[in-house]
N, C-alpha and C positions, 0 to 999 in steps of 0.2 A: 504493500500500500504506500509506503514511503516513496518508492520509485515512481509509482503512478502519480502521486501528488506533485512531484517535482517535474514531471514531464510537461513540456510546453503544451498549452491547450490546442494550438493549431496542429501539433503533431498527432494528438489523440483524436481529433475530429473525424478524419477519414476512417480510422479503425473503429471508432464508436459507431459511426453510421453503418459500417459493414455489419457489425454484430447486431445492431438494432433492426436493420432491414431483414437479415436472416431470421432473427427471432420472431419478428412480426409476421413474416410470411409463413414461418413454420407453425405459429400458433393460430393465425387467422384463417388458414385453409382447412378443408375437411381433414380429419385425422387420417393417418396413413392406413390404418386398419380398415377404414371405410372406403378406400380408393377403389377404382374400377378393377375389373378382372385383370390379372397379370397378362403380360405379352404372350402371344402364341408361342407354343413350345418350339415348333419347327420354324424358327426365325429365318434360317438361311434359305429354306426351300420356299417359303412364302413370298408373295410379292412384296416389294419394298413398301415400307410404311408411308402412308400419306403424311407429308410433313417431315419425312426423313427422321433424323436423329431426335428432333424435338418431340416427336410423337412416341418415342420408345417408352415402354413402361417397365419399371424395375420390378423384379420378383420380390415376394415376401421374404425378408431376411430371417424371419423366425422359423422357417421350415427346415433349416439345417442346424445341427448342434455341433459345438466344438468344445472339447474338454468340459462337458457337463453343463454348458450354457448355450443359448441360442446365438446365432450370428448377430442378431440385433443387440442383445445384451453385451456381447463381447465388444462391439464397436462403440457402445455407450461408454464403456470403460476407457476406450480410446480418447473420448472427449476430455477425460480427466488428465490423460497424458499430455494432451495438447495444452491444457491450462497450466500444467506443471512446466512445460517447455516455454510457454509465454512468461511465466513467473521467473524462470531461469534467466531469460533475456532481460527482464526488467530489473532483477536484482543486480546483475552485472552493470546495467545502465547506472543504477544508483551508486554502486561502488566507484565507477569511473568518475562520476560527477563530483564525488567527495574526495578524490585524490588531490594532493597539494599541487598548487600551480602559482607562479608569480603573476602579479597583477598585469605586468607588461605583456605577458604571453596570453593571459586570459582575454585581454582587450582585443588582441589580434584574432583569436579564434572566434570571439563573439562577432567581430566585424565580418569575418568570413561567413559565419552562420547567417547574419542578417542579409548579406548579399545572396546567399543560397536560398533563404526564405523568400526573398523578393522574386528570384528566378522561379521557384516552385509554384508560387501563387500565380505568376504569369502563365506557367505551363498548365496549371489546373484549369484556368479559364479557357485555354486553348483546347484542352481535352474535351471540355463541354461542347465546343463547336464541332470537333471531330465526331463525337458521339452522335450528333444529329444525323450525320451521313449514314451511320450504321442503323440508327433508329428508323430512318425512312425505309430502308430495305427490309428490316424486321417487320415493321407494320404492314408494308405492302404485301410481302410474301405470305406471312402467317395469317394476317388479319383478312386480306382481300382475296388472295388466291387460294389459300388452304382453308379459309373460313373457320379459323380457330376462334374460340370464344374470346371476348374482349379480356376476360380475366387472365387467360393463358398468355395472350400477347403482352399484357402489362407485366406479367411475371418475367417473361423473357427479357423485356426492356429493363425491369428493375434489377435483375441479376446481372445484366451487362453493366449496369451502374455499380453494383457491388464489386464486380471484377475490376473496374477502373479504380474504385476507391481502395480496393485491396492493394493493387500495385502502387497507387499513389501514396497510401498511408505508410506502407513499409519503407518506401523510398524516403519519405519525410523522416521517419524514425532513424533511418540509416545516416542521413546527413547530420541529424542532431547528435547522435552518439559519436560519430566520427569527429565532429567539431569540438566535442568534449575531449576526446582521446588525443587529438593532435597537439593541443597545448600541454596536456599532461605528459605526453611522451617527450616533447621538447624539454620540459622542465626536468623530467627524470634523467635525461641525458647529462645534466650538469654534474651529476655525481661521478661521471666517467666510467660507470659500470654498464656492460651491455645488456644484462638480463632484463632490467626494467624497460629498456628501450624496445625489447622484443615482446614482453609480457602484456603491455598495455594495448598495442594494436591487435594482437590476437584475441584478447579479451573482448575488445570492441567488436571484432568480426564475429565471434561466437554469439555475442548478444544479438546481432543482426540475424545471423543464420538460424538460431533457435526460434526467435520470434517470428521470422518470416515463414518458416516451414510450419510452425505450430498454428499460426493464423490461417494459412492456406488450407491446412488439413482440417482444422476446426470447421471452416465453412463447408468444405466438401462433405464432411461427416454429417453436418446438420442437414444438408440437402438429402443425403442418402437415408438418414434416419427419420427425419421429421416432416419432409415434404411429401405429400401424397404421391404414390408411385406413378400415376399417370401425368403428374406435373413435373416429376424429377428430371426427365430428359430435357424439357424446355429450360429448366433452371440451370442444368449443367452446361448446355450450349450457350445460353445467355452469359453465364459467368465466365466461360472460357473466352468468348469473343471479347467481352469487356476487359478482362485482364490482358489479353493479347493486344488489344488496341492501346491500352495504357502503356504497356511495356514497349511496344514499337515506337510510339511517339516520344516517350521519355528517353529511350535508348538513342534514337536518331538525333533528337535535339541536343541531348547531353553530350553525345559524341562530337557533334559539330562545335558546340560551345567550348568544350574543354580544349580542343585542339586549336581553335582560333586563339584562345588565351595563351596556351602553352607555346605555340610558335611565336606569337607576338612578344611574349616575355623572353623566350630563349634567344631570339635573334638579336636582342639588345646586348647580349653578352659578347657577340662578335662586333656589332656596330660600334659600341662604346667601350668595349673591353672592361666590362664591369663584372662583378662576381655573381654567382648563382643567387637568385632571390634577393637581389639588392633592394633595400627598402626604398631607394630613390626611384625605382622603376615602377611607374603606375600600372604596368601590366601584371605585377606579381599578385595583387589581391584577386584580379580576375582569373589568374592561373590557379590560385587556391580554390576559388569558387568552382572553376572548371574541374578540378580534381574530384570534387564532390558531385557536380552535375553529371560528369561523364563516367567517373570510376566508382561512384557510390550510388547515386540515383538510378543510373541506367542499369547496372548489374543487379541491383536489389529488385527493381521492378521486373527485370528480365528473369531473375531467379524465381520470383513469385509466380510469374506467368508460366515458366517452364514446368514447375511441379503441377500446376493446375491443369494445363493443357494435356500433358502426358497422361495424367490420371483420367481425364475425360475421354481421351482417345482409347484407352484400354477398356473403360466401362462400355463405351459404344461398341467396341469390337466384341466383347463378351456377349452383349445383348443381341448382336446381329449374327454372330457366327456359332454360338453354342446353343443347340436346340433344346437341351434338357434344363428345365428350370432349377432343379436341385443343384446341378453342376454350376449353373450361373451364380447361384448364391454362394457355393463353396469357393469359387474363384474370386468373386467380388470381395467377400469377407477376408479371404487370404491376402489379396492384394493390399487392402487397407491395413491389415495387421502388419504387413511388411513395411508400410509407410510409418506406422506408429513405432515399430522397432527402430527405424532410422533415427528417430528423435532420441530414443534411449541410448542407442549405440554411439551417436555423436556426442551427446552430453557426457556420458560415462567415459568415453575415450579421451575427451578433452581434459577432464579432471585428472585422470590417471597420467596422461602425457605431461600435464602441467606440474604434477607432483614430482615426476622424474626430472623435468627440465629445471625446476626450482632447486632440487637437491644438487644437480650437477653444475648449474651455471650461476646461481644466485650471487656468489661472491667471486666469480671468475673475472679476470681482467680482460679476457678475450673469449669470444665464442663465434661459431658459425651461425648466423641468423637463420640460414636455410635448414640447418640440421633438425631443430625441434619442429619446424613446420612440416618437414618431410616425414618425420616419425609420427606426427599427428595424423597425416593422411594415410599412411600405411597401417597404423594401429586401428584407426576407424574402419578401414577397408576389411581388415582381418576380423575384427569384432562383428562387423555387419554380416560377413559371409557366414561365420559360425552361428550367429543368431538366426540367420535366414534358414539354414539347414535344420537347426533345432526346432524352430517354430513351425516349419513346414511338416516335420515329422510328427509333431504333436497335433497339429491342426488337421491335416489332410492325409493321414496314413492310408485311408481306404479309397482315395480318389482314383478313378479309372481302374487299372489293374493292380493297384497297390504300390506301384513303383514310381508314380508320377510326382510324389512329393520331392524326391531327390532330383528328378529330371527338371522340374520347374525351378527348383533351387539352383541347379547348375546353370540354367539359362540366365537367371537374374545375376548369378555370380559373375558371368561373363561381362555384364555391365558394371558391376561393382568393382571388379578388378580393373576394368578400363578406367574407372575414376581415379585409380592409383597409378596404373601403368602409363597412361597418356601424359600426366604431369611429368613423369620421369623422362619421357621422350622430348617433351617440350623443353625441359631444362638442358638437354643436350644441345639445343639450338639457341637458348636465350639466357642461360645463367651467366653470371660474371666470370665463372670458371670454365665456361664452355669453349671448346676449341674453335667453334664457328665465330663466337664473339671476339676471341683473341685474334682470329684471322682478319676480322674487320679492322681492328686496331692496327695490325701489321700492314694491311693494305693501305689504310688511310695515312700511315706515317710516310710512306714513299710516294703514294699516288694521290693524296689528298681526298677530298670528299667523293670524287668520281669513283675511285677504286673501292673506297669504303662502302659506297652504295651498292656497287656490283657484288661485293662479298655478302652484303645483307640479303640481296636478292637470291643468291645461291643458298643461303641458310634457309630462307623461306621456302624455296622450291624443294630442297631436300626434306624439310620437315613435313611437307604435304605428302611426299612419297611414303615416308616411314609411318606417319600417323594414319594415313589412308590404309596401308596394308595391315596395320595393327587392328583397325576397326573391322576390316574384312576378315581377319583371322578370328577375332572374337565372335563376330556375327556368324561365321561359318560353323564354329563350334555350336552355337545356339541353334542354328538350322539343323545340324546333325542330330542334336538331342531331340528336336521337335519331330523328327521322323520316327522316334521310338515310342509311339503310342498316343501322341497327342491328337492324331487324326481321327481317333475313335470318339473324341469328345467334341470336336469342332471342325468347321471348314477352315481352310487356309491356315494350318497350324504354324507354318513358317512366319507368316505375318504376325501372329501372336508372339512368337519367339522374338522377333525383332522389336516388337513393342516392349516386351519384358527386358530386353537388353537396354533400351532407352530408360526404362524404369530403374534398372540396376545402376545406370550411370548416376542416378540421383540417390543411390543407396546410402550415401553419407552426405546428404544435402547440406545440413548446417555447417559441416566442416568445409565443403567446397565453397560455400558462400563466405565462410570466415577467412580462408586464405586469400580469396579474391578481395575482400574488404580490407585486408591487411595493408594493401598497397596505397590506397588514398590517405590512410592515416600516416604512414611513414613519409609519403611525399609532402603532405601538409606540415608535418612536424618539423621538417627541415626548413620550410618556408617560414613557419611561425617563429622559429629561433632567430632567423635573420631579420624578419620584419619587426620583431620586438626590440631590436637594437639593445638588447640587455647588456651586452659587453660594454657599451658606452655609458651606462648609467653611473652616476657618481656614487662611490662607496658600495657598489653592488655586492662585491665579494664579502665584505664585512656584514652587510645586511643579511645575505643568505645564510652565512655562518650563524648569525645571531638568531634568525627566525626559524631556520630549518635544520641547523645543526650539522652541516657538512661543508667541506671545502670544495670550491668550484674549480673545474678544469674545462675551460671553454674550448680549447683545441681538441681535447679528447671527445668532448660532447659533439662538436661539429663532425669529427671523423666518424663517430658511431652513427649519427643520423644519416650521413651520406651512405655509409656501408649498408645500413638497414634499408635504405631506399632501394638499393640494388636488389636486396632480397624481396622487397615488395614488388618491384618490377617483374622479377622472375615468377612469383606466385600469382600475380595478376595475369601473366601470360599463360600459366598452367590451367587456369579455370576456363579460358576462352574456348579451347578445343572441346572441353567436356560439354559446355553448353551448346556449342554448334553441333557437336555429334549427337546430342540428345534431340536437337531440333530435326536433324535429318532422319535419324532412325525413327523418332516418334512420328514424323510426318508420314512415314510408310503406313503406319497404322491408321492415320486419319484418311489417307488416300484410299485405303481399303474400303472405308465406309462409303466413299463416293462411288467406288466400283460396284459395291453391293447394290446401291441405289440404281445405277445405270444398267446393270445386268439382270435386274429383277431377281436378286438373290442368287447370283452366280449361275443363272440358268439360260441366259440369252446374251448374244452379241459379244461373247468372249473373243471372237476372232478380230474384233476391232481394237483389242489391246495388243497390237502387233505392228511391227515395222511395215508390214504389207498393207496396213491401213494408213493411207497417206496423211490424213489429219493428225493421227497419233505421232507420226514421225515429225511433222511440221511443228507440233507442240513441243517436242523434245528440243528442236532447234531454237524455238522462240524463247525458251527459258534461259538459255545462255545469254541471249541479247539483253534480257531484263537485268540479269545479274551484273553484266558489265556496264549497263547504263547506271544502275544504282551505285556501283563503285565510283563512277565518274561524277555523278551528281552530288554525292555526299562529300567527295573530295573537293569539288568546285565550290561548295558552300564554305568549306574550311579555307580554301585558298583566297577567296574574295574577302571573307571576314577578316582573315589574318592580315591581308593587305591593308585594310582600313585600320585595323588595330595598330599595325606597325607605323602607318602614316601618322596616326594621332600621337602615338608614344614618342616618335622621333621629334615631332613638333613641340611637345610639351614636357619632355623629361628635363629635369633640372638636376645637375650633378654638382653644382657649386653652391655652397652656403646653406644647404639643406641636408637633413638626415633622413627624411622620409618624403615620399610623394604625397601630394595633397589628396585628401579623401575625394574631392570633386573629380580630379583627374582619374583616380582609380575607378570611381563609379561610372565615369564616361566609357572607360574601356569595357566594363561589365555590360553596359548598355549596347555597345557595338556587338559584343559576343552574342547577347540575347537576341538582338535584331536579326542577325544573319542565321542564328540557329533556328529561329522560328520560321523565317522565310524559307530556308532550306528544307526544314521538316514539312512545312505545308505543301510545297511543290512535290516533294517525294511521296508523301502520304497519299495525296490525291491522285498522283500518277499511278501508284500501286493500286489504289481503290478502283479506279476506272479501268485499268488494264485487266484487273481480275474479273470485273464484270464483262468486259469486252471478250476476253478469251473464253469465258464460260459460255457466252452466247454464240460464239462462232460455231462450236461443235463440241459436245461433251467429251469425246475421246481425245480431241485436240487438247482440251483443258487438262485431262489426266496426264497426258504426255508433258504438258507445260509444268505441272506441279512436280512431277518426278524430276524434270530437268533443273528447275530452280533449286531443288534440294541438293542435287549432285554437283552442279556448277558452284552453288553457294558453299558447299562443304569445302571444296579444294581452294576456292578463292579466299575464303575466310581463314583457313589454316595458314595458307601461304602468306597472306597479308599480316595476320596477327603475329606470326613468329618472325617474319622479316623485321617488322616494327620492333618487337621485343629485343631482337639481336642488336639493332641499331641503338636502342635506348641504353642497353647495358654496356655496349662498347663505349659510349660516352661516359658511363659511370666508371668503367675500368680506368679510363684516362684521368678522371677526376679524383678517384679514391685510391686506386692501387699505384698508379704511376705518378700521381700528384703533378700533372702537367697542365693545370688550368692556365688559360691565357696564351697558350702556344698555338702554332699553326695546326698541330695534330688535334688539339682540343677543338679548334674552329671547324676542322673537317668532320669530326664526330658529331658536333652540334648540328651541322648541316644534315648529316645522315639521320640524326634523331628527329629533326623537323620533317624530313621526308617520311620517316616511320610513324610519326604521330597520327596522321589520319589513317594510315594503314592499320595500325593495331587498335586504335581507340575510337575510330569513327566507322569506316566502311566494314571492316571484318566483323566487329561485334554486333552491328545492327542487322546483319544478315540472319541471325538466329530468330529474333522476333518477327522480322519481315517474312521469313519462310513460314513460320507457324501462323501468323495472321493471315497470310494469303491462303494457306491450306484450310484453315478453319473458316474464314469468311467464304472461301470457295465452296464449302459445304452448302451454304445458303445460296450462293450465286448460281451454282450449277442446277440446284433444285428449282430455283426461280426460272432459269432458262428452259429446263425441261417442261415445267408446268405451262409457261407461256407458249412454248412451241406446240404443245398438245392442244391448247385452247385457240391460238391465233394462227398457227402455221409457222413453218421455218422461215418464210419470207419476212415475217414481222420480227422474229428474233435476229435475223441477219441484219436488218436495218438498225435495230438497237445496238447490235455488236459494232457496227460501223460508227454509230454516234458515240458510243462509249470509247471506242478506240481513238477517234478524233480528239475527244476531250482529254484522254490520257496523253496523247502526243502533244497537246498544247502545254500540259504541265511538264512533260519531258523537256520540251523546248525552253520553257520558263526556268527549269532547273539548271540550264546552262546559259542560254542567251539572256535570261532575266537576272542571272547572277554574275555575269561577266564583270571583270574589273574595268571600270570606265574612268578615264582620266580626262582632264581638261585639254582640249585640242591645242590650246596655246602652249601647253607644256610638253606636247608630243614632239619628239625629234622629227625633223623633216623626212629622214630616211624611213621612219616608221609609218609615215602616211602613205607610202607607195606600196 
């Protein structure tokens, strides 16, 4: 309660609304026990449901028993685990808030929070506008074409708002706790010991991870348990669309914002030969805000959406592909128990890992910041795997032929191990100790920025090869296991296996989020130290000794913060392929739902899912075009915004006679970043929205090919860009920390490489995850809308609509470049450039 009392009111509003809406809907609708008859048993063989996934009816969870209790009762206990996970996060929040911090550092972190708050409020208003586009489609399709009752349409709309508020609320919580942790980490570094500099960021990350997963699972369980069975499908679809919309918008805008600010700030180091995070640079506050907008808000909303959408995809698959109701219940309850175990495994593993880390490093003068983070990931993975097998053996020993408990556990384990193995491969290409990163430094020393950039491209390409094959291997194992009896329970068991692999990717969700959130805290901590100008305060060493009882070592503190930032860069990089892998593998399951609809339960038109069917092949080709447009559009927004930021900073930076940039100048840079982030996001989102409608209306199987294509193109493009960017980032860190060559030509070369890598790793690559899932999920509605209109009005009508939607999308594609180009005063343009 103490933690809740101190949480800012604005941060709680979205989460409170989520819980209120869920509770009101659950209590206001008819009791679940009085709901309509369950879905037909032969779901696969039957014609596709009118209204698709939104019309699916959940089976009665009480008809199956597990360890002496009904499935319904077991999942009700899961709500208690969610509340405990929520409490875990809030207790850590309170602990961090009460850590000691010097006033000069607290003032900077609060200024950063205020700018973040302004940014989030602006984004919240923007999300309301974007929700209107989705609402129009929902009302038109379900209310007019499918003739759903007004109550059901309103429920879908309300749960789409719940999804948005969920993504938005956890994102707000993330920036609040991170802006507590950044100043506390900076202050802890003054003692010159590494352990506190590690312990505070990971504590903040675990708080976010535990709260995020607990809130998301609580909402899902409420829908499953307390919403009538004939309404639940609509609630799940609405919720998934809403959280996907929220994540996509926050991820895109945050990625653009943070890299405009980062590039604008970093380039000043070369132009004016000033130090990292120089307080006189008005771009530094915007950079700190961007660290939270891009590396906290975006990933947190993205993580929330990832867990929800993957769960909805598996629920939909089970209801469509499993004919026996009892088996549906067994699988649904089993999956949700696995998600509950994820919270227990992550929380317990963190506590154990921290006990060992504290015993080993608490008084050490040196430590590898990556070591305890790596052990946390592996410990959580191992504990999750053990608990998965144990719980499956207890819960479903008699499922199928009696051996499926270990087979299903093995499939999930493929994903859980991927969550640990993939980060190890990522570190091979992005860690400060990586041979590839050292190669970039070596190349840049002799060949400047050009060769350094080429070596980074090599690292990104190689990483896509190895990580791609790793995913193929793990998915192949899952496919092999799926052939050993799963086919007796369901249609398309391989698709279910791939969905479980994506589910397993998230098997240690809070820890995956925690190590990702570690990075923005370490990055901000370094900035807070410099911006506080604590070294220049009169009598500061004596004051700190008197007030806090320790001797200050400023040089050691700066070195620890820079070194820890390198570890943060590495582990931010490790989380990205996990999330994009989940998006791609999970998209397979959602695409299956579309295929079931189009093929009337896998009984018709299967020949159209072939390269021999021209529209399908053309759809495969079209997906690549969209991925490459998106990459360019997001980078263009960063480029133009950074140009304007650099232009302003150059004209207004004051290096003589001042110790800090003016607040007004810093806020102006934040305004520039916000302006171009929103403009870029708006163009990109509407282009994606209308191209999804256009391609769904062209031809349904063209659209299926398109969805498959954006997932595969997006996977490799995202991995390549994320790891190339991570390698460039840490190459700069090697020069700054290990080689101590700041201000040299080598440093300038690696800074240039880092600025190229910034939009690679933190804008284009990371936004592909929510874009793929939003397109696929929204595509469920779009293709059903197209099929319904085609049946009622004919293909000529839908073809005209497809053309109109495509023209609108092309307008926004053009705006994403031509409307975002760098424009300069013609009088200042060199004569040669005019020709």
